[in-house]
Every structure is written in C-alpha cells, then in structure tokens.
N, C-alpha and C positions, 0 to 999 in steps of 0.2 A: 504494500500500499504506500503510495506516495503522499507527501504533504498535501499536494493539490487535491488528491481523491479524499483525504481525511478532512480537508477544509470543506469540500462539497458535501460530505456527509454531515458535518456540523450544520451547515445551512439547510440542508433537507430536514434535519431534525427541528431546526428553529422555525422553519415554515410550517411544519405540522403543529407545533405548539401555538402558532399564531391562530390557526384554525380553531383550536380549542378555547381560545380567549373569548370569542363571541358567545359560544355556548355557556361558558361560565358567567359571563355578564348577564345572559338571559335567565340563568338560574340564580341570579343575585348572590353568587359566591365570590364576592369582591376580593376577599383576602386571597383566594385561590387564583384570581386573575393576576394579582400583584405578584405571587410566587412564580407562576408559570411565565409571566412576562419577563421576570428577571432571568429565568433559565433560558428563554429564547434569546434575549439580549447577550447573555454570556456565551452562548453557543455561536451566535453570529459573529461577535467580536473576536472570539478565539479562532473561528474559521477564517476571518479576514486576516488575522495575524499569521496564521499558518500559510495562507495563500501568498502572502508577500514575504515568506521565508523567515518568520519570527516564531520561535517555539514559545507558546503561551505558558505562563506560570500556572501552577495548580491552585490558584485562589480565584474567588468569584468576580471580583471587579478588576478588569484588565484595562480600563480606560487610560490609566497612566502610561501603560506600555504602548497603547495605541498612539498616544500623543508623542511619546518619545521616538517612535519610528515613523512619524508623519511623512518624512520624505520618501518612504517607499511606496506610498499610495498615489494613484493618479489624481490630477487636480479635481475631477468631478466628485471624488470621494473625500479627498483631503480637506476640502473646505467645510466638511460636515463632521470632522472628527471631534471637535470640541463638544458639540452637541451630543454626539453618541457617547463620549466619555461621561458627560454630565447625567445623561439618562441611566448609564450603567451604574454610576455612583449612587444616585438617588434610589434605584431599585435595589441595590446591594444593601443599603441601609435598612430596607424593609424586609429583606429576605427571611430571616428567622422569625421576626414578630408576625409576619403574615402567615407563616406555617405553624408555628408552635405557640405564639402568643406569650403571655406571662401571667403571673398571678394577678396583676391589676390591668391586663390588657387581653381582652377576649377578641381574637381576630374577627370572628363572624359578626361581632357587635361594633367593632371600631372602624372597619373599612366601609366606604360608601360607594355608590355608583360612580361618583366623581373620581375617587381613587382608582377604581377599576378601569375607567375609560382613559384616564391619564396614562396608566401603566400600559394599556393595550396600544394606545396611540404612539407611545415612545417605542415600544417593542416593534410595531409596524415600521416606524421610521428607520430603526437600526437594521432590521432584517431586510427591508427594501434596499438600503444602501449595500448591504452585504450581497444581495442578489445581483445588483448592478456590477459589483466588483467580480463576484465569482459566478459566471454564467454556468447554470446547471445544464448537464447533457439532456 
C-alpha cells in the first residue's frame, strides 16, 4: 500500500462519515454529530498530509502540522489551511465531551442543533477540500 492509496482510503472513510452526519442531525443526536464530524476532519487532514508526503502524528488535531507544511499544498488548497486547522482544533476540544460527557456535562443535554450544524458544516468544508486535493478513483 502506498501513501497515496492510504490517503485515498482516509478520504473515502471521511466521506462516508459525512453521510452519517445528516442522519444524526435528523435524529437530534447532536453530540454524536460533533464526535463523528471530528473523526471525519481528522481522517481528511491526515489523508491530505499523507498525500503530500508527510507522515501524520498519532494524535487527533493535526492542524498545526498542516500549517507547518503549507508549502507542500497547491494554491487552491493552501489558502484554506488556516480555516481547516481552526475547524480541527475546535472539534478536537469537543471530542471527548461529546462522546463521554462528564459528571456535570451530559452530552445529549448540552449539545444543540446549532452545535451539530456547525460541526457538520465544518466537516463538509474540510472533506471537500481534501477531495479536491485527492481525486478518488
């Protein structure tokens, strides 16, 4: 398996997660939308990094690595890297709370439709950029 084929695999997985986000929104499972959106963004960004020859680290928010290697990306993608890094950082902060909650934070009660829609829209933006970079067969 090459780095490019692994990158494509990541993007395919991210695209499939995007499809689930609308269903989760319909079901009013807003915390699940946030969690799945984070995973879609993580896969998309790691796929983008692999595609340009950068081995992504084994942690969830790779936005800083994306920015560090901005010169490896074509202009049509490069101009959006800061926004993608910001989306990744915001979703990463919510990752565990959205899934596990805490003694004083019940995910199914705390997250709203607005949270879910914002997470979905951010994930769409990142995955669409990744798809433009990595053309799937």
